[in-house]
PQR file with spaces between the fields and no chain letter, atoms N, CA, C, O and H, PARSE charges and radii, in Angstrom:
ATOM       1  N    MET     1      -6.073  -19.252   17.960 -0.4000 1.5000
ATOM       2  CA   MET     1      -5.474  -18.390   16.951 -0.0000 2.0000
ATOM       3  C    MET     1      -4.027  -18.836   16.730  0.5500 1.7000
ATOM       4  O    MET     1      -3.294  -19.052   17.695 -0.5500 1.4000
ATOM       5  N    ILE     2      -3.617  -18.973   15.489 -0.4000 1.5000
ATOM       6  CA   ILE     2      -2.261  -19.386   15.141 -0.0000 2.0000
ATOM       7  C    ILE     2      -1.363  -18.164   15.134  0.5500 1.7000
ATOM       8  O    ILE     2      -1.689  -17.158   14.503 -0.5500 1.4000
ATOM       9  H    ILE     2      -4.213  -18.797   14.705  0.4000 1.0000
ATOM      10  N    THR     3      -0.244  -18.237   15.824 -0.4000 1.5000
ATOM      11  CA   THR     3       0.690  -17.116   15.836 -0.0000 2.0000
ATOM      12  C    THR     3       1.595  -17.178   14.622  0.5500 1.7000
ATOM      13  O    THR     3       1.677  -18.201   13.941 -0.5500 1.4000
ATOM      14  H    THR     3       0.021  -19.054   16.337  0.4000 1.0000
ATOM      15  N    GLN     4       2.277  -16.064   14.358 -0.4000 1.5000
ATOM      16  CA   GLN     4       3.186  -16.002   13.209 -0.0000 2.0000
ATOM      17  C    GLN     4       4.275  -17.059   13.321  0.5500 1.7000
ATOM      18  O    GLN     4       4.608  -17.708   12.329 -0.5500 1.4000
ATOM      19  H    GLN     4       2.211  -15.234   14.911  0.4000 1.0000
ATOM      20  N    ALA     5       4.833  -17.241   14.512 -0.4000 1.5000
ATOM      21  CA   ALA     5       5.901  -18.218   14.704 -0.0000 2.0000
ATOM      22  C    ALA     5       5.410  -19.628   14.397  0.5500 1.7000
ATOM      23  O    ALA     5       6.143  -20.437   13.827 -0.5500 1.4000
ATOM      24  H    ALA     5       4.562  -16.714   15.318  0.4000 1.0000
ATOM      25  N    MET     6       4.175  -19.918   14.773 -0.4000 1.5000
ATOM      26  CA   MET     6       3.625  -21.242   14.524 -0.0000 2.0000
ATOM      27  C    MET     6       3.317  -21.460   13.051  0.5500 1.7000
ATOM      28  O    MET     6       3.498  -22.563   12.537 -0.5500 1.4000
ATOM      29  H    MET     6       3.580  -19.261   15.235  0.4000 1.0000
ATOM      30  N    SER     7       2.858  -20.429   12.375 -0.4000 1.5000
ATOM      31  CA   SER     7       2.457  -20.588   10.979 -0.0000 2.0000
ATOM      32  C    SER     7       3.629  -20.462   10.020  0.5500 1.7000
ATOM      33  O    SER     7       3.553  -20.934    8.885 -0.5500 1.4000
ATOM      34  H    SER     7       2.711  -19.532   12.793  0.4000 1.0000
ATOM      35  N    GLY     8       4.726  -19.825   10.465 -0.4000 1.5000
ATOM      36  CA   GLY     8       5.884  -19.631    9.594 -0.0000 2.0000
ATOM      37  C    GLY     8       5.682  -18.547    8.564  0.5500 1.7000
ATOM      38  O    GLY     8       6.493  -18.413    7.647 -0.5500 1.4000
ATOM      39  H    GLY     8       4.787  -19.442   11.387  0.4000 1.0000
ATOM      40  N    ARG     9       4.622  -17.770    8.688 -0.4000 1.5000
ATOM      41  CA   ARG     9       4.320  -16.721    7.713 -0.0000 2.0000
ATOM      42  C    ARG     9       5.052  -15.446    8.072  0.5500 1.7000
ATOM      43  O    ARG     9       5.345  -15.186    9.239 -0.5500 1.4000
ATOM      44  H    ARG     9       3.964  -17.879    9.433  0.4000 1.0000
ATOM      45  N    GLN    10       5.336  -14.673    7.078 -0.4000 1.5000
ATOM      46  CA   GLN    10       6.023  -13.404    7.259 -0.0000 2.0000
ATOM      47  C    GLN    10       5.178  -12.285    6.674  0.5500 1.7000
ATOM      48  O    GLN    10       4.472  -12.503    5.689 -0.5500 1.4000
ATOM      49  H    GLN    10       5.098  -14.884    6.130  0.4000 1.0000
ATOM      50  N    PRO    11       5.234  -11.080    7.261 -0.5600 1.5000
ATOM      51  CA   PRO    11       4.506   -9.955    6.681  0.2800 2.0000
ATOM      52  C    PRO    11       5.139   -9.522    5.368  0.5500 1.7000
ATOM      53  O    PRO    11       6.269   -9.901    5.058 -0.5500 1.4000
ATOM      54  N    ALA    12       4.414   -8.736    4.610 -0.4000 1.5000
ATOM      55  CA   ALA    12       4.946   -8.200    3.357 -0.0000 2.0000
ATOM      56  C    ALA    12       6.187   -7.369    3.658  0.5500 1.7000
ATOM      57  O    ALA    12       6.286   -6.785    4.737 -0.5500 1.4000
ATOM      58  H    ALA    12       3.496   -8.428    4.862  0.4000 1.0000
ATOM      59  N    PRO    13       7.139   -7.303    2.720 -0.5600 1.5000
ATOM      60  CA   PRO    13       8.345   -6.505    2.953  0.2800 2.0000
ATOM      61  C    PRO    13       7.992   -5.056    3.258  0.5500 1.7000
ATOM      62  O    PRO    13       7.107   -4.470    2.635 -0.5500 1.4000
ATOM      63  N    ARG    14       8.696   -4.498    4.220 -0.4000 1.5000
ATOM      64  CA   ARG    14       8.463   -3.113    4.592 -0.0000 2.0000
ATOM      65  C    ARG    14       9.748   -2.321    4.384  0.5500 1.7000
ATOM      66  O    ARG    14      10.841   -2.886    4.379 -0.5500 1.4000
ATOM      67  H    ARG    14       9.415   -4.974    4.726  0.4000 1.0000
ATOM      68  N    THR    15       9.611   -1.021    4.215 -0.4000 1.5000
ATOM      69  CA   THR    15      10.768   -0.164    4.024 -0.0000 2.0000
ATOM      70  C    THR    15      10.612    1.104    4.855  0.5500 1.7000
ATOM      71  O    THR    15       9.499    1.574    5.092 -0.5500 1.4000
ATOM      72  H    THR    15       8.722   -0.562    4.219  0.4000 1.0000
ATOM      73  N    THR    16      11.735    1.643    5.290 -0.4000 1.5000
ATOM      74  CA   THR    16      11.723    2.941    5.949 -0.0000 2.0000
ATOM      75  C    THR    16      12.512    3.950    5.122  0.5500 1.7000
ATOM      76  O    THR    16      12.760    5.071    5.567 -0.5500 1.4000
ATOM      77  H    THR    16      12.638    1.261    5.097  0.4000 1.0000
ATOM      78  N    ASP    17      12.902    3.547    3.922 -0.4000 1.5000
ATOM      79  CA   ASP    17      13.647    4.421    3.020 -0.0000 2.0000
ATOM      80  C    ASP    17      12.688    5.463    2.435  0.5500 1.7000
ATOM      81  O    ASP    17      11.777    5.126    1.679 -0.5500 1.4000
ATOM      82  H    ASP    17      12.701    2.636    3.560  0.4000 1.0000
ATOM      83  N    VAL    18      12.902    6.709    2.789 -0.4000 1.5000
ATOM      84  CA   VAL    18      11.997    7.778    2.374 -0.0000 2.0000
ATOM      85  C    VAL    18      11.944    7.904    0.857  0.5500 1.7000
ATOM      86  O    VAL    18      10.870    8.128    0.299 -0.5500 1.4000
ATOM      87  H    VAL    18      13.642    6.982    3.404  0.4000 1.0000
ATOM      88  N    GLU    19      13.073    7.766    0.183 -0.4000 1.5000
ATOM      89  CA   GLU    19      13.079    7.881   -1.279 -0.0000 2.0000
ATOM      90  C    GLU    19      12.263    6.769   -1.921  0.5500 1.7000
ATOM      91  O    GLU    19      11.563    7.009   -2.904 -0.5500 1.4000
ATOM      92  H    GLU    19      13.946    7.584    0.636  0.4000 1.0000
ATOM      93  N    GLU    20      12.341    5.563   -1.386 -0.4000 1.5000
ATOM      94  CA   GLU    20      11.550    4.449   -1.914 -0.0000 2.0000
ATOM      95  C    GLU    20      10.058    4.698   -1.694  0.5500 1.7000
ATOM      96  O    GLU    20       9.247    4.413   -2.575 -0.5500 1.4000
ATOM      97  H    GLU    20      12.910    5.368   -0.587  0.4000 1.0000
ATOM      98  N    LEU    21       9.696    5.223   -0.538 -0.4000 1.5000
ATOM      99  CA   LEU    21       8.293    5.537   -0.268 -0.0000 2.0000
ATOM     100  C    LEU    21       7.800    6.652   -1.186  0.5500 1.7000
ATOM     101  O    LEU    21       6.646    6.627   -1.616 -0.5500 1.4000
ATOM     102  H    LEU    21      10.355    5.455    0.177  0.4000 1.0000
ATOM     103  N    GLU    22       8.656    7.631   -1.493 -0.4000 1.5000
ATOM     104  CA   GLU    22       8.271    8.695   -2.431 -0.0000 2.0000
ATOM     105  C    GLU    22       8.056    8.127   -3.831  0.5500 1.7000
ATOM     106  O    GLU    22       7.118    8.524   -4.522 -0.5500 1.4000
ATOM     107  H    GLU    22       9.593    7.651   -1.144  0.4000 1.0000
ATOM     108  N    ARG    23       8.919    7.197   -4.256 -0.4000 1.5000
ATOM     109  CA   ARG    23       8.728    6.554   -5.569 -0.0000 2.0000
ATOM     110  C    ARG    23       7.420    5.766   -5.595  0.5500 1.7000
ATOM     111  O    ARG    23       6.694    5.785   -6.589 -0.5500 1.4000
ATOM     112  H    ARG    23       9.681    6.874   -3.694  0.4000 1.0000
ATOM     113  N    THR    24       7.131    5.081   -4.504 -0.4000 1.5000
ATOM     114  CA   THR    24       5.885    4.321   -4.420 -0.0000 2.0000
ATOM     115  C    THR    24       4.678    5.247   -4.503  0.5500 1.7000
ATOM     116  O    THR    24       3.708    4.933   -5.193 -0.5500 1.4000
ATOM     117  H    THR    24       7.721    5.066   -3.696  0.4000 1.0000
ATOM     118  N    ALA    25       4.722    6.380   -3.814 -0.4000 1.5000
ATOM     119  CA   ALA    25       3.620    7.348   -3.865 -0.0000 2.0000
ATOM     120  C    ALA    25       3.447    7.889   -5.285  0.5500 1.7000
ATOM     121  O    ALA    25       2.317    8.080   -5.733 -0.5500 1.4000
ATOM     122  H    ALA    25       5.510    6.635   -3.254  0.4000 1.0000
ATOM     123  N    ARG    26       4.546    8.139   -5.998 -0.4000 1.5000
ATOM     124  CA   ARG    26       4.440    8.604   -7.394 -0.0000 2.0000
ATOM     125  C    ARG    26       3.790    7.538   -8.269  0.5500 1.7000
ATOM     126  O    ARG    26       2.969    7.855   -9.129 -0.5500 1.4000
ATOM     127  H    ARG    26       5.464    7.985   -5.634  0.4000 1.0000
ATOM     128  N    ARG    27       4.160    6.258   -8.051 -0.4000 1.5000
ATOM     129  CA   ARG    27       3.529    5.170   -8.812 -0.0000 2.0000
ATOM     130  C    ARG    27       2.033    5.107   -8.520  0.5500 1.7000
ATOM     131  O    ARG    27       1.228    4.894   -9.427 -0.5500 1.4000
ATOM     132  H    ARG    27       4.828    6.000   -7.352  0.4000 1.0000
ATOM     133  N    LEU    28       1.663    5.292   -7.259 -0.4000 1.5000
ATOM     134  CA   LEU    28       0.238    5.293   -6.909 -0.0000 2.0000
ATOM     135  C    LEU    28      -0.499    6.434   -7.605  0.5500 1.7000
ATOM     136  O    LEU    28      -1.618    6.250   -8.083 -0.5500 1.4000
ATOM     137  H    LEU    28       2.317    5.465   -6.522  0.4000 1.0000
ATOM     138  N    ARG    29       0.121    7.607   -7.663 -0.4000 1.5000
ATOM     139  CA   ARG    29      -0.510    8.745   -8.354 -0.0000 2.0000
ATOM     140  C    ARG    29      -0.691    8.444   -9.840  0.5500 1.7000
ATOM     141  O    ARG    29      -1.736    8.755  -10.412 -0.5500 1.4000
ATOM     142  H    ARG    29       1.030    7.757   -7.274  0.4000 1.0000
ATOM     143  N    ARG    30       0.325    7.838  -10.472 -0.4000 1.5000
ATOM     144  CA   ARG    30       0.198    7.463  -11.893 -0.0000 2.0000
ATOM     145  C    ARG    30      -0.941    6.469  -12.078  0.5500 1.7000
ATOM     146  O    ARG    30      -1.701    6.560  -13.042 -0.5500 1.4000
ATOM     147  H    ARG    30       1.173    7.585  -10.007  0.4000 1.0000
ATOM     148  N    ASP    31      -1.059    5.517  -11.150 -0.4000 1.5000
ATOM     149  CA   ASP    31      -2.147    4.540  -11.242 -0.0000 2.0000
ATOM     150  C    ASP    31      -3.508    5.217  -11.136  0.5500 1.7000
ATOM     151  O    ASP    31      -4.443    4.849  -11.847 -0.5500 1.4000
ATOM     152  H    ASP    31      -0.442    5.443  -10.367  0.4000 1.0000
ATOM     153  N    VAL    32      -3.622    6.202  -10.253 -0.4000 1.5000
ATOM     154  CA   VAL    32      -4.885    6.945  -10.126 -0.0000 2.0000
ATOM     155  C    VAL    32      -5.236    7.603  -11.452  0.5500 1.7000
ATOM     156  O    VAL    32      -6.368    7.497  -11.924 -0.5500 1.4000
ATOM     157  H    VAL    32      -2.862    6.501   -9.676  0.4000 1.0000
ATOM     158  N    ILE    33      -4.259    8.288  -12.056 -0.4000 1.5000
ATOM     159  CA   ILE    33      -4.502    8.956  -13.350 -0.0000 2.0000
ATOM     160  C    ILE    33      -4.861    7.936  -14.422  0.5500 1.7000
ATOM     161  O    ILE    33      -5.779    8.164  -15.211 -0.5500 1.4000
ATOM     162  H    ILE    33      -3.339    8.374  -11.673  0.4000 1.0000
ATOM     163  N    ASP    34      -4.144    6.809  -14.459 -0.4000 1.5000
ATOM     164  CA   ASP    34      -4.435    5.777  -15.457 -0.0000 2.0000
ATOM     165  C    ASP    34      -5.846    5.213  -15.297  0.5500 1.7000
ATOM     166  O    ASP    34      -6.502    4.894  -16.289 -0.5500 1.4000
ATOM     167  H    ASP    34      -3.399    6.624  -13.819  0.4000 1.0000
ATOM     168  N    LEU    35      -6.314    5.089  -14.061 -0.4000 1.5000
ATOM     169  CA   LEU    35      -7.658    4.560  -13.828 -0.0000 2.0000
ATOM     170  C    LEU    35      -8.744    5.566  -14.178  0.5500 1.7000
ATOM     171  O    LEU    35      -9.828    5.186  -14.619 -0.5500 1.4000
ATOM     172  H    LEU    35      -5.781    5.348  -13.255  0.4000 1.0000
ATOM     173  N    VAL    36      -8.457    6.842  -13.982 -0.4000 1.5000
ATOM     174  CA   VAL    36      -9.465    7.884  -14.207 -0.0000 2.0000
ATOM     175  C    VAL    36      -9.512    8.323  -15.669  0.5500 1.7000
ATOM     176  O    VAL    36     -10.582    8.649  -16.182 -0.5500 1.4000
ATOM     177  H    VAL    36      -7.576    7.151  -13.623  0.4000 1.0000
ATOM     178  N    ALA    37      -8.379    8.334  -16.333 -0.4000 1.5000
ATOM     179  CA   ALA    37      -8.283    8.878  -17.692 -0.0000 2.0000
ATOM     180  C    ALA    37      -9.295    8.298  -18.680  0.5500 1.7000
ATOM     181  O    ALA    37      -9.891    9.068  -19.434 -0.5500 1.4000
ATOM     182  H    ALA    37      -7.510    8.069  -15.916  0.4000 1.0000
ATOM     183  N    PRO    38      -9.520    6.988  -18.716 -0.5600 1.5000
ATOM     184  CA   PRO    38     -10.450    6.462  -19.720  0.2800 2.0000
ATOM     185  C    PRO    38     -11.869    7.000  -19.600  0.5500 1.7000
ATOM     186  O    PRO    38     -12.536    7.186  -20.618 -0.5500 1.4000
ATOM     187  N    THR    39     -12.343    7.251  -18.403 -0.4000 1.5000
ATOM     188  CA   THR    39     -13.716    7.721  -18.243 -0.0000 2.0000
ATOM     189  C    THR    39     -13.800    9.218  -18.001  0.5500 1.7000
ATOM     190  O    THR    39     -14.794    9.856  -18.347 -0.5500 1.4000
ATOM     191  H    THR    39     -11.801    7.100  -17.576  0.4000 1.0000
ATOM     192  N    GLY    40     -12.743    9.781  -17.399 -0.4000 1.5000
ATOM     193  CA   GLY    40     -12.749   11.196  -17.092 -0.0000 2.0000
ATOM     194  C    GLY    40     -13.667   11.552  -15.931  0.5500 1.7000
ATOM     195  O    GLY    40     -13.922   12.729  -15.675 -0.5500 1.4000
ATOM     196  H    GLY    40     -11.936    9.262  -17.118  0.4000 1.0000
ATOM     197  N    GLN    41     -14.161   10.545  -15.233 -0.4000 1.5000
ATOM     198  CA   GLN    41     -15.076   10.802  -14.127 -0.0000 2.0000
ATOM     199  C    GLN    41     -14.596   10.073  -12.877  0.5500 1.7000
ATOM     200  O    GLN    41     -14.614    8.844  -12.810 -0.5500 1.4000
ATOM     201  H    GLN    41     -13.954    9.589  -15.441  0.4000 1.0000
ATOM     202  N    ALA    42     -14.169   10.853  -11.892 -0.4000 1.5000
ATOM     203  CA   ALA    42     -13.776   10.282  -10.604 -0.0000 2.0000
ATOM     204  C    ALA    42     -13.298   11.399   -9.705  0.5500 1.7000
ATOM     205  O    ALA    42     -13.210   12.555  -10.117 -0.5500 1.4000
ATOM     206  H    ALA    42     -14.154   11.852  -11.947  0.4000 1.0000
ATOM     207  N    TYR    43     -12.995   11.046   -8.493 -0.4000 1.5000
ATOM     208  CA   TYR    43     -12.472   12.006   -7.528 -0.0000 2.0000
ATOM     209  C    TYR    43     -10.956   11.931   -7.557  0.5500 1.7000
ATOM     210  O    TYR    43     -10.347   11.298   -6.695 -0.5500 1.4000
ATOM     211  H    TYR    43     -13.067   10.107   -8.158  0.4000 1.0000
ATOM     212  N    VAL    44     -10.358   12.559   -8.523 -0.4000 1.5000
ATOM     213  CA   VAL    44      -8.917   12.467   -8.745 -0.0000 2.0000
ATOM     214  C    VAL    44      -8.135   13.064   -7.581  0.5500 1.7000
ATOM     215  O    VAL    44      -7.157   12.469   -7.129 -0.5500 1.4000
ATOM     216  H    VAL    44     -10.853   13.073   -9.223  0.4000 1.0000
ATOM     217  N    GLN    45      -8.539   14.205   -7.099 -0.4000 1.5000
ATOM     218  CA   GLN    45      -7.775   14.893   -6.060 -0.0000 2.0000
ATOM     219  C    GLN    45      -7.625   14.042   -4.800  0.5500 1.7000
ATOM     220  O    GLN    45      -6.560   14.042   -4.182 -0.5500 1.4000
ATOM     221  H    GLN    45      -9.333   14.689   -7.465  0.4000 1.0000
ATOM     222  N    GLN    46      -8.657   13.329   -4.415 -0.4000 1.5000
ATOM     223  CA   GLN    46      -8.564   12.493   -3.225 -0.0000 2.0000
ATOM     224  C    GLN    46      -7.537   11.388   -3.418  0.5500 1.7000
ATOM     225  O    GLN    46      -6.765   11.093   -2.505 -0.5500 1.4000
ATOM     226  H    GLN    46      -9.523   13.329   -4.916  0.4000 1.0000
ATOM     227  N    GLY    47      -7.519   10.781   -4.583 -0.4000 1.5000
ATOM     228  CA   GLY    47      -6.550    9.723   -4.859 -0.0000 2.0000
ATOM     229  C    GLY    47      -5.131   10.243   -4.905  0.5500 1.7000
ATOM     230  O    GLY    47      -4.212    9.608   -4.389 -0.5500 1.4000
ATOM     231  H    GLY    47      -8.146   11.021   -5.325  0.4000 1.0000
ATOM     232  N    LEU    48      -4.950   11.405   -5.524 -0.4000 1.5000
ATOM     233  CA   LEU    48      -3.611   11.978   -5.602 -0.0000 2.0000
ATOM     234  C    LEU    48      -3.131   12.434   -4.228  0.5500 1.7000
ATOM     235  O    LEU    48      -1.963   12.257   -3.884 -0.5500 1.4000
ATOM     236  H    LEU    48      -5.697   11.922   -5.943  0.4000 1.0000
ATOM     237  N    GLY    49      -4.022   13.014   -3.455 -0.4000 1.5000
ATOM     238  CA   GLY    49      -3.646   13.510   -2.142 -0.0000 2.0000
ATOM     239  C    GLY    49      -3.380   12.412   -1.130  0.5500 1.7000
ATOM     240  O    GLY    49      -2.595   12.604   -0.202 -0.5500 1.4000
ATOM     241  H    GLY    49      -4.972   13.158   -3.734  0.4000 1.0000
ATOM     242  N    ALA    50      -4.018   11.273   -1.294 -0.4000 1.5000
ATOM     243  CA   ALA    50      -3.863   10.177   -0.338 -0.0000 2.0000
ATOM     244  C    ALA    50      -2.703    9.254   -0.672  0.5500 1.7000
ATOM     245  O    ALA    50      -2.415    8.340    0.100 -0.5500 1.4000
ATOM     246  H    ALA    50      -4.656   11.117   -2.048  0.4000 1.0000
ATOM     247  N    ALA    51      -2.035    9.458   -1.784 -0.4000 1.5000
ATOM     248  CA   ALA    51      -0.964    8.560   -2.217 -0.0000 2.0000
ATOM     249  C    ALA    51       0.149    8.462   -1.188  0.5500 1.7000
ATOM     250  O    ALA    51       0.630    7.362   -0.915 -0.5500 1.4000
ATOM     251  H    ALA    51      -2.269   10.201   -2.412  0.4000 1.0000
ATOM     252  N    ASP    52       0.571    9.580   -0.609 -0.4000 1.5000
ATOM     253  CA   ASP    52       1.635    9.541    0.395 -0.0000 2.0000
ATOM     254  C    ASP    52       1.193    8.756    1.629  0.5500 1.7000
ATOM     255  O    ASP    52       1.946    7.943    2.164 -0.5500 1.4000
ATOM     256  H    ASP    52       0.180   10.473   -0.831  0.4000 1.0000
ATOM     257  N    LEU    53      -0.025    9.008    2.067 -0.4000 1.5000
ATOM     258  CA   LEU    53      -0.555    8.325    3.239 -0.0000 2.0000
ATOM     259  C    LEU    53      -0.596    6.812    3.020  0.5500 1.7000
ATOM     260  O    LEU    53      -0.139    6.046    3.868 -0.5500 1.4000
ATOM     261  H    LEU    53      -0.637    9.669    1.633  0.4000 1.0000
ATOM     262  N    PHE    54      -1.138    6.387    1.892 -0.4000 1.5000
ATOM     263  CA   PHE    54      -1.237    4.962    1.613 -0.0000 2.0000
ATOM     264  C    PHE    54       0.134    4.318    1.403  0.5500 1.7000
ATOM     265  O    PHE    54       0.342    3.172    1.801 -0.5500 1.4000
ATOM     266  H    PHE    54      -1.510    7.009    1.202  0.4000 1.0000
ATOM     267  N    ALA    55       1.063    5.034    0.788 -0.4000 1.5000
ATOM     268  CA   ALA    55       2.414    4.495    0.601 -0.0000 2.0000
ATOM     269  C    ALA    55       3.056    4.194    1.950  0.5500 1.7000
ATOM     270  O    ALA    55       3.635    3.124    2.137 -0.5500 1.4000
ATOM     271  H    ALA    55       0.894    5.965    0.464  0.4000 1.0000
ATOM     272  N    VAL    56       2.956    5.124    2.884 -0.4000 1.5000
ATOM     273  CA   VAL    56       3.560    4.912    4.206 -0.0000 2.0000
ATOM     274  C    VAL    56       2.823    3.824    4.976  0.5500 1.7000
ATOM     275  O    VAL    56       3.455    2.956    5.578 -0.5500 1.4000
ATOM     276  H    VAL    56       2.486    5.993    2.733  0.4000 1.0000
ATOM     277  N    LEU    57       1.494    3.861    4.964 -0.4000 1.5000
ATOM     278  CA   LEU    57       0.744    2.850    5.711 -0.0000 2.0000
ATOM     279  C    LEU    57       0.985    1.440    5.179  0.5500 1.7000
ATOM     280  O    LEU    57       1.279    0.520    5.943 -0.5500 1.4000
ATOM     281  H    LEU    57       0.980    4.566    4.475  0.4000 1.0000
ATOM     282  N    CYS    58       0.860    1.281    3.879 -0.4000 1.5000
ATOM     283  CA   CYS    58       0.913   -0.065    3.301 -0.0000 2.0000
ATOM     284  C    CYS    58       2.327   -0.615    3.145  0.5500 1.7000
ATOM     285  O    CYS    58       2.512   -1.832    3.163 -0.5500 1.4000
ATOM     286  H    CYS    58       0.621    2.027    3.259  0.4000 1.0000
ATOM     287  N    PHE    59       3.330    0.253    2.993 -0.4000 1.5000
ATOM     288  CA   PHE    59       4.676   -0.231    2.709 -0.0000 2.0000
ATOM     289  C    PHE    59       5.685    0.060    3.811  0.5500 1.7000
ATOM     290  O    PHE    59       6.852   -0.311    3.684 -0.5500 1.4000
ATOM     291  H    PHE    59       3.180    1.242    2.978  0.4000 1.0000
ATOM     292  N    ALA    60       5.260    0.723    4.902 -0.4000 1.5000
ATOM     293  CA   ALA    60       6.196    1.004    5.988 -0.0000 2.0000
ATOM     294  C    ALA    60       5.634    0.639    7.358  0.5500 1.7000
ATOM     295  O    ALA    60       6.397    0.228    8.233 -0.5500 1.4000
ATOM     296  H    ALA    60       4.312    1.024    5.006  0.4000 1.0000
ATOM     297  N    GLU    61       4.344    0.772    7.572 -0.4000 1.5000
ATOM     298  CA   GLU    61       3.802    0.613    8.920 -0.0000 2.0000
ATOM     299  C    GLU    61       3.001   -0.672    9.141  0.5500 1.7000
ATOM     300  O    GLU    61       3.238   -1.390   10.113 -0.5500 1.4000
ATOM     301  H    GLU    61       3.724    1.106    6.862  0.4000 1.0000
ATOM     302  N    LEU    62       2.068   -0.962    8.255 -0.4000 1.5000
ATOM     303  CA   LEU    62       1.195   -2.114    8.456 -0.0000 2.0000
ATOM     304  C    LEU    62       1.904   -3.417    8.134  0.5500 1.7000
ATOM     305  O    LEU    62       2.762   -3.470    7.253 -0.5500 1.4000
ATOM     306  H    LEU    62       1.876   -0.379    7.465  0.4000 1.0000
ATOM     307  N    HIS    63       1.543   -4.452    8.846 -0.4000 1.5000
ATOM     308  CA   HIS    63       2.054   -5.795    8.574 -0.0000 2.0000
ATOM     309  C    HIS    63       0.958   -6.535    7.809  0.5500 1.7000
ATOM     310  O    HIS    63       0.017   -7.050    8.414 -0.5500 1.4000
ATOM     311  H    HIS    63       0.846   -4.409    9.562  0.4000 1.0000
ATOM     312  N    LEU    64       1.077   -6.588    6.497 -0.4000 1.5000
ATOM     313  CA   LEU    64       0.047   -7.205    5.665 -0.0000 2.0000
ATOM     314  C    LEU    64       0.615   -8.371    4.883  0.5500 1.7000
ATOM     315  O    LEU    64       1.803   -8.401    4.563 -0.5500 1.4000
ATOM     316  H    LEU    64       1.841   -6.170    6.006  0.4000 1.0000
ATOM     317  N    ASP    65      -0.229   -9.314    4.584 -0.4000 1.5000
ATOM     318  CA   ASP    65       0.109  -10.395    3.671 -0.0000 2.0000
ATOM     319  C    ASP    65      -0.758  -10.192    2.436  0.5500 1.7000
ATOM     320  O    ASP    65      -1.953  -10.482    2.481 -0.5500 1.4000
ATOM     321  H    ASP    65      -1.194   -9.289    4.844  0.4000 1.0000
ATOM     322  N    PRO    66      -0.190   -9.698    1.327 -0.5600 1.5000
ATOM     323  CA   PRO    66      -1.011   -9.402    0.151  0.2800 2.0000
ATOM     324  C    PRO    66      -1.687  -10.624   -0.457  0.5500 1.7000
ATOM     325  O    PRO    66      -2.634  -10.481   -1.230 -0.5500 1.4000
ATOM     326  N    LEU    67      -1.212  -11.826   -0.121 -0.4000 1.5000
ATOM     327  CA   LEU    67      -1.846  -13.035   -0.638 -0.0000 2.0000
ATOM     328  C    LEU    67      -3.006  -13.504    0.232  0.5500 1.7000
ATOM     329  O    LEU    67      -3.819  -14.321   -0.200 -0.5500 1.4000
ATOM     330  H    LEU    67      -0.442  -11.942    0.506  0.4000 1.0000
ATOM     331  N    ASP    68      -3.083  -12.987    1.461 -0.4000 1.5000
ATOM     332  CA   ASP    68      -4.165  -13.342    2.373 -0.0000 2.0000
ATOM     333  C    ASP    68      -4.567  -12.088    3.147  0.5500 1.7000
ATOM     334  O    ASP    68      -4.010  -11.805    4.208 -0.5500 1.4000
ATOM     335  H    ASP    68      -2.422  -12.324    1.811  0.4000 1.0000
ATOM     336  N    LEU    69      -5.518  -11.347    2.625 -0.4000 1.5000
ATOM     337  CA   LEU    69      -5.874  -10.062    3.204 -0.0000 2.0000
ATOM     338  C    LEU    69      -6.559  -10.187    4.551  0.5500 1.7000
ATOM     339  O    LEU    69      -6.692   -9.186    5.256 -0.5500 1.4000
ATOM     340  H    LEU    69      -5.971  -11.577    1.763  0.4000 1.0000
ATOM     341  N    ASP    70      -7.002  -11.382    4.937 -0.4000 1.5000
ATOM     342  CA   ASP    70      -7.611  -11.589    6.252 -0.0000 2.0000
ATOM     343  C    ASP    70      -6.546  -11.800    7.338  0.5500 1.7000
ATOM     344  O    ASP    70      -6.857  -11.718    8.526 -0.5500 1.4000
ATOM     345  H    ASP    70      -6.894  -12.194    4.364  0.4000 1.0000
ATOM     346  N    TRP    71      -5.302  -12.070    6.945 -0.4000 1.5000
ATOM     347  CA   TRP    71      -4.233  -12.326    7.900 -0.0000 2.0000
ATOM     348  C    TRP    71      -3.758  -11.011    8.507  0.5500 1.7000
ATOM     349  O    TRP    71      -3.476  -10.050    7.791 -0.5500 1.4000
ATOM     350  H    TRP    71      -5.049  -12.137    5.980  0.4000 1.0000
ATOM     351  N    VAL    72      -3.674  -10.979    9.807 -0.4000 1.5000
ATOM     352  CA   VAL    72      -3.200   -9.787   10.498 -0.0000 2.0000
ATOM     353  C    VAL    72      -2.081  -10.201   11.434  0.5500 1.7000
ATOM     354  O    VAL    72      -2.224  -11.155   12.199 -0.5500 1.4000
ATOM     355  H    VAL    72      -3.903  -11.760   10.389  0.4000 1.0000
ATOM     356  N    ASP    73      -0.975   -9.491   11.375 -0.4000 1.5000
ATOM     357  CA   ASP    73       0.145   -9.756   12.276 -0.0000 2.0000
ATOM     358  C    ASP    73       0.148   -8.655   13.328  0.5500 1.7000
ATOM     359  O    ASP    73       0.543   -7.526   13.038 -0.5500 1.4000
ATOM     360  H    ASP    73      -0.858   -8.716   10.754  0.4000 1.0000
ATOM     361  N    TRP    74      -0.275   -8.961   14.514 -0.4000 1.5000
ATOM     362  CA   TRP    74      -0.322   -7.976   15.585 -0.0000 2.0000
ATOM     363  C    TRP    74       1.019   -7.975   16.246  0.5500 1.7000
ATOM     364  O    TRP    74       1.241   -7.220   17.193 -0.5500 1.4000
ATOM     365  H    TRP    74      -0.596   -9.879   14.749  0.4000 1.0000
């Protein structure tokens, strides 16, 4: 297994700024509405309710490489 130091790869930028995470969650909620609006059929409440959770997980806690979703930085 290749380590991060050996590969020279870096995780996606992360933030601990609460206001930035709140803005990200609002953008996620808008995206949910934009995706549902054309058809009017979906589980909107689950998407809106999970926006805060996903904003914190994806942009503050997890170490992800959005260009390589199989890459994990432990």
